[in-house]
N, C-alpha and C positions, 0 to 999 in steps of 0.2 A: 284147544286152540281152534280147531276146525278141520274140515276135510281137505285132503289132497288127492290128486289123481293117482290111481294105482301104479301107473307106469313111471311115476317119478320116484317111487320107493325102491330101494335095493337093500338086500339083507346079506350081511357078512358075519359069519360065526355067531349066528343067533341074534345079532343086533340089527336094528333097522336104521337106515340112513336116507337122507335126501341131500341133493347138492343145491347150493344157493349161488346165484349169480351176484357177485358183489362188485363187479367192474366189467367193462366191455369184454375182457378176455380173462377175467379172474373168477374162479369158482372155489367154493369152500364146502366141505361136507359137514353135515350136522346130524348127530344122532337124534332120533325122534322116538317117542313112546307112542305106540299106536293102539287103536281099539278096533271096533267092528268095521267091516267093509259094507258099504251101501252102494250097490251098483258098481260103477267103476271108480269109486272114491273110498278112501280109508280115513277114518277119524284119527286125528293127531291130538294127543293130550299135552305133550310137551316137546320142546326142542326147536320150536319156531316162534317167531314174534310177528306181530302185524307189520306189514310192509316188506317182509322177506320175499324175494323172487326165487321161487322153487323152479328148478330146471325140469322141463318136460321131455325134451329131446336130447339124445346123446348121453343119456345116463350111463349106459354100459361102457362107453368110452371113458367117461369120467371115473367110473368105478375102477377100470383097469389102471388108469393113471394114478389114482389116489391110493389104491391098495397094492399096486405093483403086480397086477395080473398080466 
């Protein structure tokens, strides 16, 4: 699919996730399959589609809300 910034990725129980902004205050987590890291970006092979808005800031807060931490 392409690269994403490293700080947008979160890992829980061995699975990689990003959060997508789907509305002004609505977010959805998406499991992604990742590959190599190149600089501050990680290659994503699946789990995203063109036009997805990947969250870059506030990922840890969304992780806590989404996974109940």
